[in-house]
C-alpha positions in Angstrom: -8.3 11.3 4.1 -8.1 12.9 7.5 -5.8 13.1 10.5 -3.5 16.0 11.3 -4.6 17.8 8.1 -6.5 21.0 8.4 -8.6 20.2 5.3 -9.9 16.6 5.5 -10.7 15.2 2.1 -13.3 12.7 1.0 -12.9 10.9 -2.3 -15.2 8.5 -4.2 -13.7 5.4 -5.7 -13.8 7.0 -9.2 -12.0 10.0 -7.9 -9.1 7.8 -6.7 -9.0 6.0 -10.0 -8.7 9.3 -11.9 -5.5 10.3 -10.0 -2.1 9.7 -11.7 -0.6 6.3 -10.9 3.0 6.1 -9.7 5.4 3.2 -9.2 7.9 3.3 -6.4 10.9 1.0 -6.8 12.6 0.7 -3.4 14.3 -2.0 -1.5 12.8 -2.6 2.0 14.1 -5.6 3.9 12.6 -6.6 7.3 14.5 -8.5 9.9 11.6 -11.0 9.9 12.6 -12.0 6.4 10.1 -10.3 4.1 11.0 -7.7 1.4 9.0 -5.2 -0.6 10.4 -3.8 -3.8 7.8 -2.4 -6.1 4.7 -0.5 -5.0 2.0 0.9 -7.2 -0.6 3.5 -6.2 -1.1 7.2 -6.0 0.7 9.9 -4.1 -1.5 11.3 -1.4 -0.4 14.9 -2.2 -1.9 14.4 -5.7 -5.4 14.4 -4.2 -5.3 18.1 -3.0 
């Protein structure tokens, strides 16, 4: 992970898998007709 962060971070695939999983339940509706409700993944601030 890098960008505007002062401390770039490099993670191996197993490092990502070891981070706690979160589920975000939100309602996003696009004017083009698609919607996103549930998202699974990890919080990027968990990696620091």
